[in-house]
Structure formats: C-alpha cells, structure tokens
N, C-alpha and C positions, 0 to 999 in steps of 0.2 A: 272246332277242335284245333289246338295249336301244338306245335312241337317245341319243347323248351330246350335250349342249348345253354349249358353252363360251363364256365371254367371250373376246374377242380377246386373245391374248397369254397366256392362262392355261395351266397345265400342271403338271408335277411340282414347280415352284418353290413352290407354295402351302403344302404341308406344312412345308417348311423355314422359310418366312417366319413361319408361325404358331408354330413351335417357338422361333424367335428372339424372338418377342414374349413368350412365356412366360418365357424366360430373363431378358429385360430387366426383367420385373416382380419378379424375385428379386434384382436387383442391389442395391437399397438395403439389404436385410437382410445381404447378403454384406459390403458395405462397412462397416456399423455393428457387426457382431459382437454382443457382449453389450450394446452400447448400442442395439440395435434394439428396437422396440416390438412386443410381442406382445399380442394380446387376452388379458386375464388371467382373465376370468370363465369358470369351468369349464375353464380351460386351465392357466395358471400356478398358480392357487390350489388346483386339485384333481388333474386328470389327470397333470400333470407330476410331482407328488409321488408319485402312485401308481406311475408308471414308475420313479422314482428308488428308492423304498423296496422295491418288488418286485424290482428288479435287485440291490439290496444283499442281499436274502434269497432270491435265486432258487432256491438249492439247499437251502433249509430249509423245513420244514413248520411248521404251527401259526400262531403269531402274529408280528406285527411290533412289537417292543418299543418302538420310538421313537414309535409313533403311538397317540395316545389311550390311553396307559398300557397298551399291549400288546393292541391290537385284532386280531381275526382277519384273516388275509390276504384274506379275501373282502370286508373293509371297503374294500379298495383294489383292486378288480378293474379291470385295465387294459383300455382299449377296443381295443387292437391288440396281442395277446400277442407276436407275432413281433418287434415293435419293441423289446422288452426287450433284445435283443442289442445295440442301439445304445447303451443306457444302461450297459452293462457297461464301456464305455470311460471312464466318468465325465466325459466331455465333454458335459455335459447340454445346453448351449446348442446345440452342434453337432448333437446328436441331434435336438433339436426342429426346427432348420432343415432337416436332411436329411429328416425326415418330411414337412415342408411341401413341400419341393422335389420329393420322390418322388411325393407325392400329386398335385401340379399336373401334373407330366410324365405320370404314368399317366392322369390324367383327360383330358389332351389327347389322348394316343394312343387311349384307349378311345372317346372321343367321335368322333374322326376316323374310326376304323374303323366305328363304329356308323352314322354318317351315310352313309358310303360304302356300307355294306351295305344301307342303306335306299333307295339310289338317288340320293343327293345328289352334286353335282359336287365336284371337289376343292376349289375355292375356298370353296364353301359349307361343306364338311366342316372345312376349316382354320379358317374364321372362327368356326364354332360351337364347335369344339374349344378355340380360344383363349379364347372367351367363357366357356366352362364352367370353364376353368382359373382364370379371374379371380374366380369366386365365392369370397367369403371364408369358406370352410369352415375349421374349426379343424384345425391340423396334428395335434394329439394323437389325433384320431379315425382316423388312418391312412387306409385305403382305404374306410372305411365309406361315404363319400359320393363322393369322387373316383373310387373304383374301380367304381361302379355301371355306367357305360357299357360298360366292358370286360367286366363280368359279363354284361350283356345280349347283347353281341356273342358272347361264348363260348357262351351258351345257344343262340343262333341257329346257331352252327357245329355244336354237338352235335346239334341237331335235323336239320341237313342232312347230317351225317356228314362234315364237313370239319374239318381242323385239330384232330382229337380229342385228341391228346396235349397240345398247348398249352392247349386249352380246359379239359380236366380238371385240369391242373396249376394253371391260374389259379383254378379253383374252390377248391382247397386254399389257395392263397396268399390269396385274398380272405377266406376264413374265418379264417385266422390273423392277418390284418391288419384285422379288423373285429370288431364286438361283436354277440353274439346278442341282447342285450336292447335295444340301441340301434337296430339296423337289420336284423340277421339274421333276426329273426322275420318281418319284412315280406317279405324276399327269399324265405324259405321258403314263405310264404303265396302269393306270386305264382307260384312254381314249382309248388306243389301244384295251384293253379287251372289252370295251363297243362297239367299232366299229365292232370287230369280232363277238360278240354276235348278234349285229344288222344285220350283214351280213348273219348270219345263220338263223335268224328269222325275216327278214325284213317285212313280211306281218303283223306281230304283233307289230312292233315298228314304224310304220309310213311310211314304204315303201322306195322307192328309194330316194326321195327328202330328207327325214330325214337322210338317210345314207350319202348322198353326203354332207349335211351341217355338220354333225359330223366329217366326214373325212377332210373337208376343215378347220374346226376349229382346229383339231389336228395338221395338217401340219402348220397352222399359228403359233400355240404355239411353235412347234418344231423349226420353222424357226427363230423366235425371240430369243429363247434360244441359238441356234447355232450361231447367229450373235453376241450376246453379250458375248459369251464365246469362240469366235474364237481363241484368243491368247492362252488361257488356253488349249483348246483342241488340237491345233496344237503343243503346247509344250509337252503335255502328250503323244500324239500319233504320233508325228513327228519322223524323223530320222536325223542322222548326227550331227548337231551342238548343239542340245538340251542337256543341262546337265542332269545328273542323279539326280532325286529328292531324298531327304532324306527319303521319304516314303518307299523307297526300303529296308530300314533297320528297318522298324517297327517290333517289336517283338509281334507276335500275340499269344494271350492266349486263350485256349479253356475254355468254360463255360458249365455248366450243361444245356442241352437242356430243361429240364422241368422247371428249375428255370427261365431261360430267357423267356420261353413261358408264364409262369404265371405272371412274372414281366411285360412283354409287354402288357398283357391283362388287368391287374389290376392297373398298375401304369403308363405305358407308357415308354418313353425314355427321356434322358437328354434334357432339353429345350423344350420338347414336352409333359410334364406331363399334364394329363387332370383332375386330382383330381376327377375322375368320379365314384368311387366305389359305392357311394350311388345311383347315377344315373343308374349305371349298374343294381343294385338290383331292382330299380324302374321299369326299362324297362323289366326285366325278369318277374317280378310279373304281370305287365300289359299285357305282351304278353301271359302269361299263362291264365289270366282271359279273354282276348280277344278271344283266341282260343276256350275256353270252350263256350263262348257266340256264336261264329260263328258256330261251328261244333256240339254243343249240346245245341241248343236253348231252349229246354224244350217245354212246351205246349204253344199253341197259335200261331198266325200267325207271320211269320218272316218278318220284315220290310226290303224289298229288298234294298232300298237306304242305310239304316243304315248298312246293311250287307256288301254291296259293299265298303262303306267307311271304315268299320272295317277291311276288308280284305286288303284294300290299305295301311292302317296304319301298319298292321301286316307285310305286304310285305316289307315296308320300314325298319321296325325294323330288319327283317331277312336279308335284304340287308346290313345294317350297321354292324350287328353282323358277317355276312359272310366275309366281307372285312377285318374287324379288326382281326378276327381269322386267316385269310390268311396272313395278314401283320405280326402278331406275330409269326406264324409258319416259315415264311421266315427269320425273324430276328433270331429266335432260331436256325434254321439250319445253318445260316451264322456264328453264334458264337459257335456252337458245335464242337466237335472234328473232325467229317468228313468235316465240313465247313472250319475249320482252315487248315486242310490238303490240301484242294483244294486251298484256298487263298494263302498258302505259295508258290504255283507254279505260281502265277499271278504277281509276282514282285510288283510294286507300286499299281496295281489295287487291290491287296489283302487287302490294307489298306482302301478301300472304305467302308463307314459306311452304310451298307444296312438297319440297324435298324432305320435309319431316315425315312423309310416308315411309322413308327409309328407317325410321325409328322402329318399325315393325320387322325389319329385315333380320337383325341379329337372332331373334327367336327362331325364325324360319331357317336361317343358315345352320344354326346349332342342331335343330331338329333333323335337318337333312343329313348332317354329319353323323348324328346318332344312328339314323337309319342306315347310313352307309357302313358304319362300324358293325351294325347288326347283320348286314348282308355279308360282310367279310367273315364275321364269326360263324354264320351259318354255312359258308362255303368251306371253312377249314375242317379237315377230316383227321389230321394227325398233328403231332407236336412240331414237325418240320414246317408244315403250312402255317401253324400258329406263329412260329418264330420268324418266318420270312414274309408273312402277309399281315397278320393281325397286330403283332408287336410294333411295327413301324407306324401303323395307323394310330395305335394307342399313344405312341410317343408324340405324334403330331398334336394330340389332345393335350398332353402334358406340356409341350412347348407353348401351345396357345395359352394355357393357364398361366405359365410363367410370364409370358409377354403381357397378358392382361394385368397381372399383379405389378409388373415393372412399370407399366404405363399409367397406373392410377395412384391413389392415395396410400395404398399399402406400402409401396416402396419408399415413398417420402416419409411416412411415419416410422418405418423401420429404421431409416437413416437417422431420423430425429431421436429415436431411442438410443441408438448406438453413439451418435455424435450430437449432443445437445446444442451445439453451436451451428448446426446445419442451417444453411442460408435461406431456405424456403420460409415464407411468411406463415406463421402459425395463426390459428384462430384468434388467440390473444393479441398477436402482433397486428393483424389486419384491422381489428376493431379498436386498437389503441386502449386496451383495457389497462387501467392503472394510470393512464395519461389523461384521457378525456375527463376523468373524474376531477383531476387537478384543474383543468381548464374550466370546467363547470363551476367548481368552487370559487375560482378566481373571478369569473364574470358575475357570479352571484354577489360577491362582496363589492366588486367594482361598480356594478350597475344598480344594485338594490332591486333588481327586477326579476320576475320569474321567467322561465325559458320561453313562454308563449308571448312575451312582450317585445321580443326583438328577433331578428333573423340573422343567420350566419351563412357563410359559404366557405368551402374548403379549397385549399391550393396545395397540390402535392400530396394530398391525403384523399383517399376515396371518400365521397360524402357519406357513404354507408357507415363510417365510423361515428360521425356526428349524429346521424339519424339513430343509430344503435343506442346511443347514450341519451336520447331524448331531446336533442337540439331541434329547433325549428329551422329548416334549411331552405334556401332558394334553389340549390342545385340538387341533382339526383339522376337516377338511371331508370328510364321507363320506356316501354315500347308502345305506349298509347296515351299520349297527353295532348293538350290542345296546341294547335298550330300557332295561335296567338301568343302563348307563353314561350314557345320556341323563338319567335321573332323578338319578343321582349328581352329574353336572355341573350340573344345574339348581340344586342346593342352593348351589353356589358363586356363581352369577350371579343368584340369586333376588332380592337387594335391588335390582338394577338393573331386573329384569323387572317388579317391582312399581311402579317409577316410570314405566314406559312400556308402554302397552297395545299399541303397535306391536311392540315387542320381545317382549312376552309371547306374542302371537299368532304371531309369526314363529318363536319357538323351540318353543312347545308344539304348534303346528299343523303344523310342518315339521321343524325340528331338524337338518337336514343339517349346519349349521354349529354346532359346539360351540366357541364363541368367548367371550372375555371382553367381552361387549357393554357399551356405555355409553349411558345415556339422554341424555347431553349431546351425543352425536354418533351417533344411531341410523342404521344402514345404512352407516356409514363404517368401513372396516377398515384403511385406510392413511392415517395422519395425517402430513402433511409437517412437517419439523423447524421448530421455533421459530414455528409458526403457531397453536398451541393449547396449553392446559393444562387438566387435569382439576381442577375446583373442588370437586366433591362426589361423587367416585367411591366407590361402596360395593360391597363383596363379602363373602361369607362366607369369610374367610381360614382359619378352622379347618377348614371342609369341604375347602378346597383343600389344606391341609396334610395332612389325613387321607388324601387321595388320593395323597400323595407329593410334592406341589408344594412347592418350596423357593424358587423365584425367579420374578419377573414381569419380563419384558422389555417396557418401555413406551416408546412413541414420543413421550410427552409427560410433563411434570412433574405429579405428583399432589400437590395442595396438602394434602389431608387424609390423607396416607399413614399417618402414625403412628396416627391414630384407627382405621384399618382393620387395624392389625397389620402394617404394612409399613415396612421400614427402607431408606432410600436408601443404596446403597453407593458411588455415584459422583456427586459434585456436578457434575462436568463430563460431559455426555453423550458417548457414543461416536459419532463421525461422521467423515466425510471432507469435503473442500472441496466436492465436487460430489454428495455423497450425498443421497438423498431423506429418509432417516431420521436422527434423532439419538436414540440409545437410552439410556434410564435403566434401571439394574438395581436392582430392589427385592427385598430378602430378606423372606421370610414368617416372622413371629415363631414361636418354638416354643410349642406348645400342650400 
C-alpha cells in the first residue's frame, strides 16, 4: 500500500505534456533538414562514417576497400549494430535524425517508468524524464545512454516477475542498439554484482525464482553482445594472423586521482556529461531532510506507510550515490599513476577507457534527484512549505533542462533557424554536399577511371567528407586499425610532424586520426574557404604515391605545391555560393 501525494490539478496529463516538450526540442532539426547542426566530434567525423560504410558492405566479409586503403571491418565497429538498417536507405541525414529522435523518446519513456517504479509522482516522473531527454547525448550511440533507464526498469520487472516478455525483449533490443566496449561492460558488471548480492541474500530479494530470472537475463545480454562483437573479440584476443593494433602504441598519461574523482562525480566524462550539479545538491538536501523526518520524527504518531515510502526513496538515493561514487573511484584509479603503471603492462588492453563506466551515471543522478524531489514533496504539508521548499527544487530541475538544451544541438539549431548565417558547421557543410559532387565529376572526366581505381587523401577537409561521397581514401579516423598502417602513413606526414611537437605527440602517442596534418594549423581539420592558404606545406609525396595515393583534395591553396611533387588541376576551386569548403584538386606526381 502506498500513499499518493499530488499537486492540485495534476494527473494523467503530465506524461503527455512531457512528451510534447520532447517533440518540441526536435522541431529545429526537423525544419532545417541537412542544414541542421550536429555535434561533429566522434559523430559526423567517425561513427557516422562507420555506419555508412558498414551498411554499404553489410553482406560482405573481410575489409572495407574505401577506408584507409582497405582496413578491416573491425576498424569501423558501429556503436549500435541494429541501426545499420536505417543506413541501408542511403538517407543518411534522416537516419541520424531518427536515431536521435528515437533515443530521446525512449529515454523519456524509460525514465518516466523508472521514476514511477521508484515511487515518484506523475509530475515528478514526467519532469525528470523530460530533463533526461534533454541531455545532449550523441545520436550515433543509439540506446547506449538514452536506453539505460528502460534497462534498469526492465531489470526491476524481471526481479519482480512482472512484464517478463517485454523486459526480456528489451534486453535484446538494448544490446543490439548499444556497444559492449562503450557501455555494455558496465551494464554487465552491475548486473553481475546484483546477482551476487541476490545470491547472498536471496530470502530478502524474492528467492530462487527471482535469482534464476536475473541470471537468465544477464546471460541473455552477454550472449547478444558476444554474438555481435565476435569479429572484434576474435581479432583482439586471437593469435597468429591477427595484426597488431595501433592501440599498442598509445602513450598513457597519469592524472591526479583527486581531480579525476571530483570531475567524475560533478561533471561526468566525455559524451556522458549529465549537467547534474544542481540536481546533486537537490538530492543531498532532500536526503538530509528525509533522514531527519524518518529517524527524528518529533512528537506525534508516526505514519508507518509514509515512513516506509520515505525509507524506500532514501534507499534509492543511497543506491544511486553509492554506484556513482564507485564508478568515479574506479575511473580515478584507472587514470592515476598506479593505474597507468598497471595499464602499461597490458599492451592494447591498457588503452581501454574504463572511465566510460560514468556513462551510466547520468541515469542514476537523475533518478536520485527525482527521489529527492519526491521526498520534499512528501514532507510538504501546506502551501508555504511548497513555496519555500518544493518550488526551489523544481526550479533547479528547470535550470538544468535549460542548461542541457543550451549545451547541445538544440541551442545551435535554434540559432541556425533565427540566423541562417550562424557560423557553426551544418550537416551539409561538414560533408561538403554540393561540392564533392563537383570534384567527383571532374575526376571522372579527368581520369576516365571509376572511384575504386585510385586513392585520395584530404587536406584541411575531414576525410569523412570524401568517404561520405564514395571516394576511396588513404586517410581516416579509427580507434582500432593495424599498427603497420599507422607506421606507413606516418612516413607520408613525417615532414609536418617534425615541424610540430604537438602533432608528433598527437599522432605517435594516439594516432586514431590518420590525417594529412599541417603544422600551420595544428588541430584544425576543417578550413573555411578563402580564409587561409598553405605557405610551406610539406609531405612525403612518394610515400603517399606508393600507398596508391593519386590526388589530394585540399581546402586551401598550397603555395609550394610543385616543390612537394603536387600539380594543381583546377585553378578555380570547386564550391557553391553557400558552401563552407572550396576544394582544390592536386595530382601527385609519378615516382
């Protein structure tokens, strides 16, 4: 039995209002289409290309010829394998938008159900769910982060023996729409810990049947992850013919344990930021007030039902805080000097990013905040208490929503709608839509060859643009390709690496980006048209030619091109009136 606390006028309208809010946040992207702005780091430059090329070669084994001179398919492992079906339509922008929309809606539904399951009121559940959907998670990661609340809800249903068919089906869906190496390992770890705790205290957690169901669900999740990652796992842990990965040369740098711990708790980790600082404060204050109410009730009879509900909410807050502190501790240890010392002995396994455990944290922080708001709601007895206690906490939720929207794509696309000349690169800009088609047509007529008969590299243009349009490229962005290829490509760019210590360390110590770097603009991979030209660009053109390279697509004029064995084929660059790029095509001399 539970006691329901409602604000005046609340009811079943709240879920619909929250859903409407989610749809409104998607409106700018819908209106802009390919002119919409999407976060490009690790999204447009990497994962999108993985989806596109894997979809083109979905029913083929072996290598992807267009990418890095024929890299293994495991060099482009997609974060959400089931999403590949969207890219078979070749409407790539539409596929990306659908992934983002589906993730937000699924995140909303999952968080709403999870908060309700934990004892939250409808309005609190709808507010928290809307807030969770506003977090600027990357669409390309599928359900990896957006789907976590529904995963936790499904686990609770399996434990209780409710909605079993739906819950087990969702486990399969989640595994197919998320990544084992990005977040799945953390989910499996939490599940295993839950099973072990249930084994030690099965009388208090539902008995043998509950334990069997939880164990079956864990093995189901594991089996799906292993099946979809079989090629990657066999390559990483196999013997004999498997080439060494470039990850074995990662330069690991130790960080302050305390700084990483605090950052993990208060900010999160890259692509998993929760923007939860205000919510954390709200949950802590509410937990303190709830504990005082439960353990020091003062005079008068204690409402046993209210007391049980309060303890349940406080237990959930403690559960969320406990796990997040544990994740932050593990991440800090992994990044500290002792952790780096251990990782340096693990070859490529040392490059594993254990801090991605913190991708699970936003869901837990938001659930804790929802339970905290529920505690405050339960403690309020009159309008004055509502005004001075509940309203400030609710305002913290609203402020967090605004901050999430401001920090993500919503703000950028709203700006784009209001000011069409907004400087951020749009989807169309990033992939040089309308420009690369001109380049392709020119090379078709100039060479008389099909795209698969020559190789190109990009300078001042992210290679993703050329790959997007079907060019066969020597350069690319991958977190798992052969060490031999990294060393081959290094010979091409070695003259520029020698001119810049930053670039040398960036490539030699990391190397996920095999790009034609320039010391004249280190760290910039997208050069706007007519804003820059290369005055002293140097490369080993013979090494590039030996790898099969015949053309360089450059976003800027190269003054000393002939000295480097490059011949400009078009005096007037390829561009459109509103394009971001103007592309010069240079032919590599015969050696």
